[in-house]
N, C-alpha and C positions, 0 to 999 in steps of 0.2 A: 504493500499500499504506500509506503514511503517513496519507493522509487517512482510510482505512478503519480503521486503528487508532485515530486520534483520535475517529472516530464511535463505535466499539465502547467506547472508555474513557469517553466521555460517557454512553452508554446504561447501562453497568454502574455508573457512579457515581449516576445517578438511580435505579436499582433498588436499590442499596445504601442510598441515603438513605431510600427508602421502607420497606425491610426493618428499618432501625434505628429509624425512627419508629414502627412497628407494635409493636416490643418495649417492654416495660416492665421496667426494672431491678428491680422489687420482685416479679417473677413475674406481673405482670398482663398488660396489653397484649392482644394478639390471643388468648392463651392463656386469658385470664380468662373468655372467653365460653363455654368448655367446662368445665362444672362437674360434669357426669356422669361417673363413672369407667368406665361401660361404653359411652361413646361411642367411635366409631372414631378412632384416633389419640390422643385424650385430650389433657390439658394438657401432659403430659411429652414426648409426641411433637411437639406443636407447637413448644415451646421448643427441642427439639433440632433440628427442621427449620430454624427461624429462625436459630439459631446456626451450624449447618453452612453455610446460605446466605450468611450474613454473611462467614464466613471464606473460603468459595468465591469470592465476589465480590471480596474484598480481594486474594486471590492473583491472580484473573484480572486485576484492574486493574494490579497490580504487574507481571505478565508481559506485559500489552499495552503498559505504560508503557516497559519495557525493549525490546520489539519496535519500538515507534514511534521510540525513540531510535536504534536500529541502522538502521531504514529511512529516517531522515531524509534528504531530499534534499540531496545536496552541491552547493553552488554554487562556481562558479569565481570567484575574486576577481581582478578586472582590476587590472593593475599600474598604479599611479598615476604621475603626472607626477613627484612627488616621489621616488618610488623609482627611476624612471629616472635622475633626477639623482643620487641617492646612488650608484647602480650605475656610472655614467660618470664620477664625479668622482675625480680623483687626490688623495687627501688628503695625499699626501707633498709636494706642491709647495707653494710659497709662496703666500699669498693675492694677488690682483691688486692691491687697494688696502689695504695694511696701515695700521692706525692707529699712528702713532709720536707718542709724547709726548715732548717736550723736558724733560728734568730741570729745567732752569732755570724753565720755564713752569709746573711742577707746584707750585713753592713761591710763585709770584707770584700773589696774589689778583686782579690786574688784568689778567692775561694774556688773558682773553677780551674784553676791551673794546676 
């Protein structure tokens, strides 16, 4: 279902791109070819059709996107070795090899030599 939703989103997006490219923001575009007022549909009808188609495709893409998100396949995450170590470690016990600093060595610059 997820793959089908993604394919439908891509198709609707391509159609939306074509519809937007056909439109002209100044009233031209596909509608400019219909100059006669007595032609079937006319300029006003073409503009209304393109606008309704644009909004319809936008809503379809939104709905398909939500559907694709809901139908996204869930993958089981395997428990890593680090997670197993964290779950099995007793953090209340003392470390095995604690690092101890002798206060006398901390002030001596030649202590490491």
